C-alpha positions as CSV (number, residue, x, y, z in Angstrom):
1,M,6.9,-23.2,4.5
2,W,7.1,-21.3,1.2
3,Q,3.4,-21.7,0.6
4,N,2.6,-20.2,4.1
5,L,4.7,-17.1,3.5
6,S,2.9,-13.9,2.5
7,L,3.8,-12.0,-0.7
8,R,5.8,-9.5,1.3
9,G,7.7,-12.3,3.1
10,R,8.5,-14.0,-0.1
11,I,9.9,-10.9,-1.7
12,N,11.9,-10.0,1.4
13,L,13.3,-13.6,1.5
14,L,14.3,-13.4,-2.1
15,L,16.0,-10.1,-1.6
16,A,17.9,-11.4,1.4
17,L,19.0,-14.5,-0.6
18,L,20.2,-12.3,-3.5
19,L,22.1,-10.0,-1.3
20,A,23.8,-12.9,0.5
21,L,24.6,-14.6,-2.8
22,G,26.1,-11.4,-4.2
23,L,28.3,-11.0,-1.0
24,A,29.3,-14.6,-1.1
25,V,30.3,-14.4,-4.8
26,N,32.3,-11.3,-4.2
27,I,34.2,-12.9,-1.3
28,G,34.7,-16.1,-3.3
29,R,36.1,-14.1,-6.1
30,Q,38.6,-12.5,-3.8
31,I,39.6,-15.8,-2.3
32,A,40.0,-17.3,-5.8
33,E,42.2,-14.4,-6.9
34,A,44.4,-14.5,-3.7
35,G,46.4,-17.5,-4.8
36,P,47.6,-16.1,-8.2
37,R,48.1,-12.7,-6.6
38,V,50.4,-14.2,-3.9
39,Q,52.2,-16.4,-6.4
40,A,52.9,-13.4,-8.8
41,E,54.1,-11.3,-5.9
42,D,56.3,-14.2,-4.7
43,Q,57.9,-14.7,-8.1
44,S,58.4,-11.0,-8.6
45,V,60.2,-10.5,-5.3
46,I,62.4,-13.5,-5.7
47,R,63.3,-12.5,-9.2
48,L,64.3,-9.0,-8.1
49,A,66.2,-10.2,-5.1
50,R,68.1,-12.7,-7.2
51,E,69.1,-10.2,-9.9
52,F,70.1,-7.8,-7.1
53,I,72.2,-10.4,-5.4
54,E,73.9,-11.5,-8.6
55,M,74.8,-7.9,-9.3
56,I,76.2,-7.3,-5.8
57,V,78.3,-10.5,-5.5
58,A,79.9,-10.1,-8.9
59,D,82.9,-8.3,-7.5
60,L,82.8,-9.9,-4.1
61,N,86.4,-11.4,-4.4
62,E,87.8,-8.0,-5.0
63,A,86.8,-6.7,-1.6
64,P,89.5,-6.5,1.1
65,D,87.6,-8.9,3.4
66,P,85.3,-11.0,1.2
67,D,83.9,-13.0,4.2
68,A,82.9,-9.8,6.1
69,R,81.6,-8.3,2.9
70,L,79.4,-11.4,2.2
71,N,78.0,-11.4,5.8
72,Q,77.2,-7.7,5.4
73,I,75.4,-8.4,2.2
74,A,73.4,-11.1,3.8
75,R,72.4,-8.8,6.7
76,D,71.5,-6.0,4.3
77,L,69.4,-8.2,2.0
78,S,67.5,-9.7,4.9
79,R,65.7,-6.4,5.2
80,L,63.9,-7.1,2.0
81,R,60.1,-7.6,2.4
82,H,58.6,-11.0,1.7
83,V,61.9,-12.8,1.5
84,S,64.7,-14.1,3.8
85,I,68.3,-14.3,2.8
86,A,70.6,-16.9,4.4
87,L,74.2,-17.7,3.8
88,H,74.9,-21.4,3.3
89,D,78.2,-23.3,3.1
90,S,79.0,-25.8,0.4
91,G,77.2,-28.5,2.4
92,G,74.0,-26.5,2.4
93,N,74.2,-25.6,6.1
94,P,73.0,-22.1,7.1
95,L,75.7,-19.8,8.4
96,T,73.8,-16.5,8.9
97,P,70.1,-17.2,8.8
98,R,68.1,-14.0,9.0
99,R,64.4,-13.4,8.8
100,L,62.6,-10.1,9.4
101,G,59.1,-10.2,10.9
102,S,56.1,-8.6,9.5
103,D,55.9,-4.9,9.8
104,V,52.2,-4.6,8.8
105,D,49.6,-4.4,11.5
106,T,47.0,-6.8,10.0
107,R,44.8,-9.6,11.3
108,A,46.5,-13.0,11.2
109,P,44.9,-15.2,8.5
110,P,43.7,-18.7,9.4
111,A,45.8,-21.7,8.6
112,W,43.4,-23.0,5.9
113,F,43.6,-19.7,4.0
114,V,47.4,-19.7,4.1
115,S,47.6,-23.3,2.9
116,L,45.1,-22.4,0.2
117,V,46.8,-19.4,-1.3
118,H,50.5,-20.4,-0.6
119,P,50.8,-24.1,0.0
120,E,54.6,-24.2,-0.1
121,Q,57.5,-21.8,0.1
122,T,59.7,-21.0,-2.9
123,A,63.5,-21.0,-2.4
124,V,66.2,-20.0,-4.9
125,S,69.9,-20.5,-4.4
126,V,72.5,-18.0,-5.8
127,P,76.0,-19.6,-5.8
128,V,78.9,-17.5,-4.5
129,S,82.6,-18.3,-4.3
130,I,85.0,-16.6,-1.9
131,R,88.7,-17.3,-2.6
132,G,87.8,-20.6,-4.2
133,K,85.6,-21.7,-1.3
134,P,82.1,-22.4,-2.6
135,G,78.9,-21.2,-0.9
136,S,75.5,-19.9,-1.7
137,L,73.0,-17.2,-0.7
138,V,69.5,-18.9,-0.4
139,I,66.5,-16.7,-1.1
140,T,63.3,-18.0,0.5
141,S,59.9,-16.5,-0.1
142,H,57.9,-15.5,2.9
143,P,54.7,-13.7,1.6
144,D,53.1,-13.6,5.1
145,D,52.6,-9.8,4.9
146,E,50.9,-10.1,1.4
147,I,48.7,-13.0,2.6
148,A,47.8,-11.1,5.8
149,E,46.9,-8.0,3.7
150,I,44.7,-10.1,1.4
151,W,43.0,-11.7,4.3
152,D,42.5,-8.3,6.0
153,G,41.0,-7.0,2.8
154,I,38.6,-10.0,2.6
155,V,37.5,-9.6,6.2
156,T,37.0,-5.8,5.7
157,Q,35.1,-6.5,2.5
158,L,32.9,-9.0,4.4
159,E,32.2,-6.6,7.2
160,V,31.5,-3.6,5.0
161,G,29.6,-5.7,2.5
162,S,27.5,-7.2,5.3
163,V,26.6,-3.7,6.7
164,I,25.8,-2.5,3.2
165,A,23.7,-5.6,2.5
166,L,21.8,-5.2,5.7
167,A,21.2,-1.5,5.0
168,L,19.9,-2.4,1.5
169,F,17.8,-5.2,2.9
170,F,16.0,-3.0,5.4
171,L,15.6,-0.2,2.8
172,M,14.1,-2.7,0.4
173,M,11.8,-4.0,3.2
174,K,10.5,-0.5,3.7
175,V,10.0,0.1,-0.1
176,V,8.3,-3.3,-0.5
177,G,6.2,-2.7,2.6
178,R,5.0,0.7,1.3
179,A,4.4,-0.7,-2.2
180,L,2.3,-3.7,-0.9
181,A,0.5,-1.8,1.8
182,P,-2.7,-1.5,-0.2
183,L,-3.0,-5.3,-0.3
184,Q,-4.2,-5.4,3.3
185,S,-6.7,-2.6,2.6
186,L,-7.9,-4.5,-0.4
187,A,-8.4,-7.7,1.6
188,D,-10.3,-5.8,4.3
189,A,-12.5,-4.1,1.7
190,M,-13.3,-7.4,0.0
191,G,-14.2,-8.9,3.4
192,K,-16.7,-6.0,4.0
193,L,-18.1,-6.4,0.5
194,E,-18.6,-10.1,1.2
195,S,-20.5,-9.2,4.4
196,G,-22.8,-6.9,2.4
197,H,-21.2,-3.5,3.4
198,Y,-21.1,-2.1,-0.2
199,E,-20.1,1.4,1.1
200,A,-16.5,0.1,1.8
201,R,-13.8,1.9,-0.2
202,V,-10.1,1.6,-0.6
203,A,-7.7,4.6,-0.8
204,P,-5.7,4.1,-4.0
205,G,-1.9,3.9,-3.3
206,G,1.2,1.9,-3.7
207,A,2.4,0.8,-7.1
208,P,0.4,2.0,-10.1
209,E,-0.9,-1.5,-10.7
210,L,-2.2,-1.7,-7.1
211,A,-3.7,1.8,-7.4
212,A,-5.6,0.8,-10.5
213,I,-6.9,-2.3,-8.7
214,C,-8.1,-0.2,-5.8
215,T,-9.9,2.2,-8.2
216,R,-11.6,-0.7,-10.0
217,L,-12.6,-2.3,-6.6
218,N,-14.1,1.0,-5.5
219,H,-16.1,1.1,-8.8
220,L,-17.2,-2.5,-8.3
221,A,-18.3,-1.8,-4.8
222,A,-20.3,1.2,-6.0
223,T,-21.9,-0.8,-8.8
224,L,-22.8,-3.6,-6.4
225,G,-24.3,-1.2,-4.0
226,E,-26.4,0.3,-6.8
227,A,-27.4,-3.2,-8.0
228,V,-28.5,-4.2,-4.5
229,E,-30.5,-1.0,-4.1
230,D,-32.2,-1.5,-7.5
231,K,-33.0,-5.1,-6.5
232,R,-34.5,-3.8,-3.2
233,R,-36.7,-1.2,-5.1
234,L,-37.7,-3.9,-7.6
235,A,-38.7,-6.2,-4.9
236,E,-40.8,-3.5,-3.2
237,R,-42.4,-2.7,-6.6
238,A,-43.2,-6.3,-7.2
239,V,-44.8,-6.7,-3.8
240,S,-46.7,-3.4,-4.4
241,L,-47.9,-4.6,-7.8
242,Q,-48.9,-8.0,-6.3
243,D,-50.9,-6.2,-3.6
244,I,-52.6,-4.0,-6.2
245,E,-53.4,-7.0,-8.4
246,R,-54.9,-8.9,-5.4
247,K,-57.0,-5.8,-4.6
248,E,-58.2,-5.6,-8.2
249,I,-59.1,-9.3,-8.3
250,A,-60.9,-9.1,-5.0
251,R,-62.9,-6.1,-6.2
252,E,-63.8,-7.9,-9.4
253,L,-64.9,-11.0,-7.5
254,H,-67.0,-8.8,-5.2
255,D,-68.5,-6.7,-7.9
256,E,-69.0,-9.3,-10.6
257,F,-68.8,-12.8,-9.3
258,G,-70.9,-12.0,-6.2
259,P,-74.0,-10.7,-8.2
260,Y,-73.9,-13.7,-10.5
261,L,-73.9,-16.1,-7.6
262,F,-76.8,-14.2,-6.0
263,S,-78.8,-14.3,-9.2
264,L,-78.1,-18.1,-9.5
265,R,-79.2,-18.6,-5.9
266,A,-82.4,-16.6,-6.6
267,H,-83.3,-18.6,-9.7
268,A,-82.5,-21.9,-8.0
269,S,-84.8,-21.0,-5.1
270,A,-87.5,-20.1,-7.6
271,L,-87.1,-23.4,-9.4
272,A,-87.3,-25.2,-6.0
273,K,-90.6,-23.5,-5.3
274,Q,-91.9,-24.5,-8.7
275,A,-91.0,-28.1,-8.0
276,D,-92.8,-28.0,-4.6
277,G,-96.0,-26.7,-6.3
278,R,-98.8,-29.0,-7.4
279,E,-98.7,-27.9,-11.0
280,P,-95.2,-26.4,-12.0
281,S,-95.4,-23.8,-14.8
282,A,-93.4,-24.9,-17.7
283,D,-92.8,-21.2,-18.8
284,A,-91.5,-20.3,-15.3
285,V,-89.2,-23.2,-15.2
286,R,-88.0,-22.4,-18.7
287,K,-87.5,-18.8,-17.8
288,H,-85.5,-19.5,-14.6
289,G,-83.4,-22.2,-16.4
290,S,-82.6,-19.8,-19.3
291,A,-81.6,-17.1,-16.7
292,M,-79.4,-19.6,-14.9
293,L,-77.7,-20.6,-18.1
294,E,-77.0,-17.0,-18.9
295,Q,-75.5,-16.4,-15.5
296,I,-73.4,-19.5,-15.7
297,N,-72.1,-18.5,-19.2
298,A,-71.3,-15.0,-17.8
299,L,-69.5,-16.7,-14.9
300,Q,-67.4,-18.8,-17.3
301,Q,-66.5,-15.7,-19.4
302,F,-65.5,-13.8,-16.2
303,N,-63.5,-16.8,-15.0
304,R,-61.7,-16.9,-18.3
305,R,-60.8,-13.2,-18.2
306,V,-59.4,-13.6,-14.6
307,L,-57.3,-16.6,-15.6
308,E,-56.1,-14.7,-18.7
309,R,-55.0,-11.8,-16.6
310,L,-53.3,-14.0,-14.0
311,R,-51.4,-16.1,-16.6
312,P,-52.2,-16.0,-20.3
313,V,-53.1,-19.4,-21.6
314,G,-50.9,-19.1,-24.7
315,L,-47.8,-18.0,-22.8
316,A,-46.3,-21.5,-22.8
317,E,-47.6,-22.6,-26.2
318,L,-47.4,-19.4,-28.3
319,G,-44.7,-17.4,-26.6
320,L,-44.5,-14.0,-24.8
321,R,-45.3,-11.9,-27.9
322,Q,-48.6,-13.7,-28.8
323,A,-49.5,-13.8,-25.1
324,L,-49.1,-10.0,-24.8
325,E,-51.1,-9.5,-27.9
326,S,-53.9,-11.7,-26.6
327,L,-53.8,-9.8,-23.3
328,S,-54.0,-6.5,-25.1
329,R,-57.0,-7.6,-27.0
330,L,-58.6,-8.8,-23.8
331,W,-58.2,-5.4,-22.2
332,R,-59.5,-3.6,-25.3
């Protein structure tokens, strides 16, 4: 799957993974910090409540009605946040259990989150004695509001973070798309060059590196176009030179080779007539034979010159330099 993704798709996928990872790390950090935060709040509230209770009940026996005063203290302390105060007798049985509900409008956290950050309640007993009758005020921690606030903050962070991550993702998609836009133009231009359309050009744009590649591709296209045009002109020139050379060889064959053949034909006819006569003339035969030898020698020299012009004999054995020198001497 990764190999089939385009470069733009790979970059966008990596950005999405990075944003999701960053959001997950932030949420995980808040969840990891929730337990110590609740525990610290729990201990702090219980400590303050205990100190306050110990200070209040110190002169409890001096009150006119200690029992009524103790019940009033339990009712007043039950208004504390995150704790509940209950009056217990000497046997540990609750006498005036009180518990205030949460006054914070937050989203209820799930059970797994509550068990994770606050697995068990903390209870502290403060002993009291009224006219020699033992009892106790039990302080029990109930950090429901704190847990709900932490969960509400996590959910809010998740929602806001998701919106911000999506906004950043779409923004980066636009930026990456604009930065990589010249790649498609480059691919189209290369396809045209491959098809032989060397006039294709790409408008430089995007990142500086891609703009430099576009400029170099345009220069390459122009160079290829010039090279193809030079090749076409060279081919036309070669064909023209071949045609000129053929015309020159045909002219030489007509002007020089033809007369030699005509002369040889004439002398051969004369020799044939001499042979048909009763008494051939030795001088005439010698004359016609010498003329024929001269014509044959001239034909051989002419043939050698034509072969030298078509392909110098020493080109393969002596090399190009010596062959050119030999051809120059031949022309001179």
